[in-house]
VOGUMI-964226 format. One line per 8 residues: their letters; for each residue z, y, x of C-alpha. Coordinates in steps of 0.2 Angstrom, whole numbers, plus 2048, in hexadecimal, padded with zeros to 3 digits. Example, Ala and Ser with C-alpha at 12.3 -4.5 7.8 and 13.67 -1.06 7.14 Angstrom:
as> 827 7EA 83E | 824 7FB 844
//
This chain:
xxxxxxxx> 9DD 406 809 | 9EB 3F9 809 | 9F1 3F5 81B | 9ED 3E3 819 | 9DB 3E7 815 | 9DA 3F2 824 | 9E0 3E5 82F | 9D6 3D7 828
xxxxxxxx> 9C6 3E0 828 | 9CB 3E7 839 | 9BA 3EF 83D | 9B3 401 83F | 9A1 406 83D | 99A 415 846 | 99A 421 838 | 9A6 42D 841
xxxxxxxx> 9B6 42F 838 | 9B1 441 834 | 9A0 43C 82C | 99E 43D 819 | 991 432 810 | 985 442 80E | 985 444 821 | 97F 433 826
xxxxxxxx> 96F 434 830 | 95F 42B 829 | 95A 41C 833 | 948 421 834 | 94D 431 83E | 953 425 84C | 948 426 85C | 943 416 865
xxxxxxxx> 94D 416 875 | 955 409 880 | 967 40A 885 | 963 411 896 | 958 41F 88F | 966 423 883 | 972 424 891 | 967 430 89B
xxxxxxxx> 964 43B 88B | 977 43C 888 | 97A 440 89A | 96D 44D 89D | 966 455 88C | 96B 467 889 | 978 46A 87B | 96F 476 86F
xxxxxxxx> 97B 476 861 | 98D 471 85D | 998 46E 84E | 9AB 46B 84F | 9B1 45F 842 | 9C2 460 83A | 9C3 44E 834 | 9CB 440 83D
xxxxxxxx> 9DA 43F 848 | 9D1 445 858 | 9C4 451 850 | 9B5 44E 85B | 9A6 45A 85D | 995 456 856 | 988 45C 863 | 976 45E 861
xxxxxxxx> 96D 45A 872 | 95A 45D 877 | 950 458 886 | 941 463 880 | 939 454 878 | 947 44B 86F | 955 452 865 | 964 448 85F
xxxxxxxx> 976 449 85B | 985 442 865 | 998 442 862 | 9A2 44A 870 | 9B5 444 871 | 9BF 44D 87E | 9D1 448 879 | 9DC 442 888
xxxxxxxx> 9EE 442 882 | 9FC 43A 88B | A0E 43A 884 | A1E 431 88A | A23 42F 877 | A18 432 868 | A1D 432 856 | A0F 42B 84C
xxxxxxxx> A0A 42F 83A | A0F 41E 833 | A21 421 83A | A1F 416 849 | A24 41C 85A | A19 418 869 | A1E 419 87B | A12 41E 889
xxxxxxxx> A06 424 87B | 9F4 427 881 | 9E5 42D 876 | 9D6 42F 881 | 9C3 431 881 | 9C4 426 891 | 9C7 417 886 | 9B7 41A 87C
xxxxxxxx> 9AD 418 88C | 9B8 409 892 | 9B5 400 881 | 9A2 403 883 | 9A2 3FC 895 | 9AD 3ED 890 | 9A1 3EA 881 | 992 3EA 88E
xxxxxxxx> 99B 3DC 898 | 99D 3D2 888 | 98C 3D5 881 | 993 3DF 873 | 98C 3F0 878 | 97F 3EF 86A | 98E 3F1 85E | 994 401 866
xxxxxxxx> 98B 412 868 | 985 416 879 | 993 420 881 | 994 429 892 | 99F 436 89A | 999 448 89A | 9A0 459 89C | 99E 466 88E
xxxxxxxx> 9A5 478 88E | 9AF 473 89E | 9B7 464 896 | 9B3 452 89B | 9B1 446 88C | 9A9 437 884 | 997 43B 87D | 991 42E 871
xxxxxxxx> 980 42C 869 | 980 431 857 | 97C 421 84C | 972 420 83C | 97D 418 82F | 97D 417 81C | 990 415 819 | 9A0 411 821
xxxxxxxx> 9AC 403 81C | 9B7 40F 812 | 9A8 413 807 | 9A2 401 806 | 9B3 3FB 800 | 9B4 40A 7F4 | 9A3 406 7EC | 9A7 3F3 7ED
xxxxxxxx> 996 3F0 7F5 | 993 3DE 7FB | 988 3DC 80B | 978 3D3 807 | 97A 3C6 814 | 98D 3C1 814 | 98A 3B5 823 | 982 3C1 82E
xxxxxxxx> 98F 3CE 829 | 99D 3C3 82D | 996 3BE 83E | 995 3D0 843 | 9A7 3D3 83C | 9AD 3C4 846 | 9A7 3CC 856 | 9AF 3DD 852
xxxxxxxx> 9BF 3D4 84F | 9BF 3CC 860 | 9BC 3DD 868 | 9CA 3E5 85E | 9D6 3D8 864 | 9D0 3D9 876 | 9D2 3EC 877 | 9E2 3EE 86D
xxxxxxxx> 9DD 3FD 863 | 9EC 404 85A | 9E2 40F 84F | 9D6 403 846 | 9D1 409 835 | 9C2 407 82A | 9BA 418 82F | 9B7 411 840
xxxxxxxx> 9AA 404 839 | 999 40B 835 | 98B 401 82C | 979 404 830 | 96A 403 824 | 967 3F1 829 | 97A 3ED 827 | 97D 3ED 839
xxxxxxxx> 98F 3F1 83E | 994 3FE 84A | 9A6 400 851 | 9AB 411 857 | 9BB 41B 85D | 9C6 412 86A | 9D0 421 86F | 9E0 418 86B
xxxxxxxx> 9DC 407 872 | 9E0 3FE 883 | 9F3 3FD 880 | 9FC 3F3 88D | A02 3E4 882 | 9FC 3D4 889 | 9FC 3CC 878 | 9EE 3D0 86B
xxxxxxxx> 9F4 3D9 85B | 9ED 3CC 84E | 9E7 3BC 855 | 9E6 3B5 844 | 9D8 3C1 840 | 9CD 3B7 84B | 9C4 3AA 840 | 9B4 3A6 849
xxxxxxxx> 9AB 3AC 859 | 999 3AE 85F | 995 3A1 86C | 98E 3AD 878 | 99D 3B9 876 | 9A9 3AA 879 | 9A0 3A6 889 | 9A0 3B8 88F
xxxxxxxx> 9B3 3B9 88B | 9B6 3A9 895 | 9AD 3B0 8A4 | 9B2 3C2 8A3 | 9B7 3C7 8B4 | 9C5 3D2 8B8 | 9BD 3DA 8C7 | 9AD 3DE 8BD
xxxxxxxx> 9B8 3E6 8AF | 9C1 3F0 8BC | 9B1 3F6 8C4 | 9A9 3FA 8B3 | 9B8 404 8AD | 9BD 40C 8BD | 9C4 41E 8B8 | 9C7 419 8A6
xxxxxxxx> 9D3 40A 8A7 | 9E2 408 8B2 | 9E6 3F8 8BB | 9F3 3F4 8AE | 9E7 3F7 8A0 | 9DA 3EB 8A8 | 9E8 3DE 8AA | 9ED 3E0 898
xxxxxxxx> 9DB 3DD 892 | 9D9 3CE 89D | 9EA 3C7 896 | 9E4 3CA 884 | 9D3 3C1 889 | 9DD 3B2 88F | 9E6 3B1 87E | 9D7 3B4 874
xxxxxxxx> 9CD 3A6 87D | 9DC 39A 87C | 9DD 39E 869 | 9CB 399 866 | 9CD 38A 871 | 9DC 384 866 | 9D1 387 856 | 9C3 37D 85D
xxxxxxxx> 9CF 36F 861 | 9D7 370 850 | 9C6 371 846 | 9B6 36F 850 | 9AB 379 85B | 99E 37B 84D | 9AB 382 841 | 9B1 38F 84D
xx> 9A2 394 857 | 992 39A 850
//
């Protein structure tokens, strides 16, 4: 996939990077649970089966959990790598490199504060086999963005699709994910977008990566961005983000809000906010 397409689409669905189309869960198999019930299930259900995956950079585990009534799968990510200097596969060198499950949890909690948690899988911290990690609800999807592009499938409702994509783009610029790719965007049976895998996010840059990727913004999301409170973010991400990482998020928030305000002044509120 061309780098420009990767950047412009800039979204990742919750079809884990190691899924193949034949392994997608059928939507009708999904139980009807609210977020709190899912969290409790992830935290307390017994692991009855496990399968290590070899695909994807961080090779997460697919666990099957059961509480005696409900049985459902989840993704377990335990990576927590810190290096002073890291040579990346594309030839770049990153200093103070971090690849951590903690960022998956931080991203979900930040999304909660922004009202975007319905676009990320419910994610909690849990120990398995003695290792702490991020445990995420396994989502029912019909394809990921790689497959959609490969098959040249057009969403049935382009406006609804774009509105979802615009939200994900805002989140991506806010968290500064250095490993955004099309396998991190999953598509549900109803064309709902899910964004997954943030283990290489939350860099210390105070400038977003690609502000020009931001075209429009949901009104409620824009309001929540403007009112995002540093103390609330610090509290919600305690143990997962450092003070410097929180400060960087808030600095990028300021740049994103300022960018949209500039767009509104140049165009109109109706053209920028929906």
